[in-house]
C-alpha positions, 0 to 999 in steps of 0.5 A: 149796650145792653138792655137792663130788662135782659128780654126784649119783645120781638116786633109788632105787626098789624095790616088792614085791607079796605078801609078809608082810614087804613093809616090812621087805624094802622098808626093806632094799632102800633101804639098798641103794639108798642110795647112789642118794639121801640126802636122803630116804626113804619107804615106802607100804604097801598091804593090799587095802583102803587104802594108808598111808605114812611118810617123812622127810628125811635118810638111810633110818635118820634119815628112818624111825623104828622106831614108823613102821617098825612101823606098816608091819609088817602091809602085804603090799604096798609101795613105798619111794623113796629121794630126790636132789632133780634137779627139785623143792627138798629139802623134806619135801612132795617126799619119796616115795613120793608118796601121793594119797587120794579117794573111788575109791581111793588111790595110792601113787607113786614116779618115779626120772627127770626128765621133761622136759615136766612144766612144759608139762603141769603148767601146762596142769593148773593151768589146767583147774583142778588144784592142786599139793602139791608142787613135783616133776615126779612128781605130774602123772603123779598129775593125769592119772590123775585128769583121764582119764575111763576106768573101764579103770584100765590104760586111764585109765594108759597114755594118761597114760604116753603124754602124758610125755616124759623119764626115768621109771621109775614104779612106782605102788601101789594098793589092787589092784595094783602097777604098773611103767612104764619109759620108752620110751628106759628111760634109768634103770635098772629091774629085775625080781626073784623072793623066796618066789614073790612079784615085786619091782622095783628100781632096781639088782640090788643091792637083790636081792641084799639081800633074797636074792631072785633077779634075773630081768631087766631091765625093757625100755623102754616096758614095763608090768608089772602085779603083782596077787593074779592074778599077774603081766601083762606088756605095753607102753604105747608100741610105740616102743622107743629104747634109751638107757640112762644111760652114767654108771649104767655108769660111776659111778652103780650099785653095783659088784655091781649086774648090767645084763643079768646083767653086774656094773657092776665087770665093765663098769667093768674093761673100761672101765679096759682100753680107757683103758690102750690109749689112754693110753700112759705110763710110770709106776711104780703105778696108784691109783684114786679110791675107791669107783667107779674102783677097779675101772677102775684094776684094768681098766688095771692088768691092761692096762698091765702097771703095778701097782696100790695103795692110794695113796688113802683115803676116810673112810667116816664123812663122808658127804655134804658140803654146802658153801658155794661158795667154792673154799677151802671145797670142798678142805677138804671134799674134803681130809676126804673123801680122803688120800694113803698117803705110803708107797705114792706117795712117790717113785713115778710115779703114775697116778691113774684116775677115773670122771669130772671135772665141776668138777675140784675133787676132781682139782685136790686129789688131785694137789696132794696126791699131789705134797705126800706125794712123788710125782715124776709124777701122771698122771690117767686118765679112765673116760670121754669129757670130760662137757661137757653139763648133763642134763636127764633126772635128774642134777643138773648142770644147766648148761655152766658148771657143767663144766669141759670145757664150758669148757676145752680138755684140755691147758687143763684139765691145766694147770688140775689140775697132772697131768703128763699128761690122757687121757680115754677116747674115746666109741667105745671106751666104747660098744665096751665096753658093746656088748660085754656085751650093751647094746642102746644107750646116752645119751651126751649128757653127752659128746656133746650128742646129746640122744635125747629132745627137751627141751622144757621147763627149758632154761635161755637159755643151754642153747637149741642142745641138739641133738637125735637125735629123740623 
């Protein structure tokens, strides 16, 4: 089965320590992070004596019942997770947070990202007698922690984290503490906040807004933060720090009201649209954005180009994620259910359509066709990111070149296939210039350039063995 959008958000995580409404806050925060994962959700709580959790399949409101939430109400510490499967199948056993029980204490574990050496570690652990309960790469951390014989908890954790390669943002809960860890490249976002004197952590700042928490700062690559009844402890598990936040977080994944280094993604996307306008000289009557993540870029394009912005495409907000059979006809039918043109806006007009990315081309092809049918004289496609040409191994579900149209065809061939009058992508340099202007310290652009900042060890398909790396 395939998702018509082509790119799916990785996962969303949240955690809070020492708050009387910990599970309630976690539920509200996860609701605001629902765009990051819609296949399953869960919450694990601690009362300083033991851990207890609940999880289920589907959207948050489907995954957790009122009775389950009521059972978590008295616990003052909590972590939560919304999931989209990047590794491991879509089944309940892979829904996080994981909860592990042992004679010397419980462990709750939630992870956003993808470990590129999980398969190698798993095979070694299995050869040493370990038995895995899930097919998720996340479980290897729990086994590494159990295998380490050090009596110091932080020493065990640092040792385990140093063995992992890839993109990871972890929240780890036990009876005594909540620990936060980000990989040394910082590929996935992670933010520190505070509410009513209690610290919290989230994949995006929109979660803080939802619970009225203060956004303190972005968590840094390689950082290790421990929350406990003694307060907050800032540490690092590694001296290595090579910032490479995922470029697609800025472009598409993060919600428009979320912030990176105290700048909203709306502002960043608007600037991407302005830069695209500089690189896309076109005569047109109106600019329209593909809802919802491209609306800010369309606004920026309009302001820079002087072409009036209109709402020429409407999105059906009651469809949700639509899984469909892999036939082209079925894909187009599913897109038609989600997007429809406004004839009075586009009829007789030369239209510029701004989208954030093109993956398979299904959505773009339908949009152009629908706008022409609604009477548009010309349809020019502008993309507020560079051509997406390469698979991601760090937590996005595009894993082969065969899934990506720009990997197989030139810009002119793509333009012809989607039947646009013109097609313009934002340049890589312009994209990075925008990010740097808002204080970003470095971005992963592997899906555009093929320059992978973290060596791919496992999960490399035969046709992907020519991957370039910029080093480990």
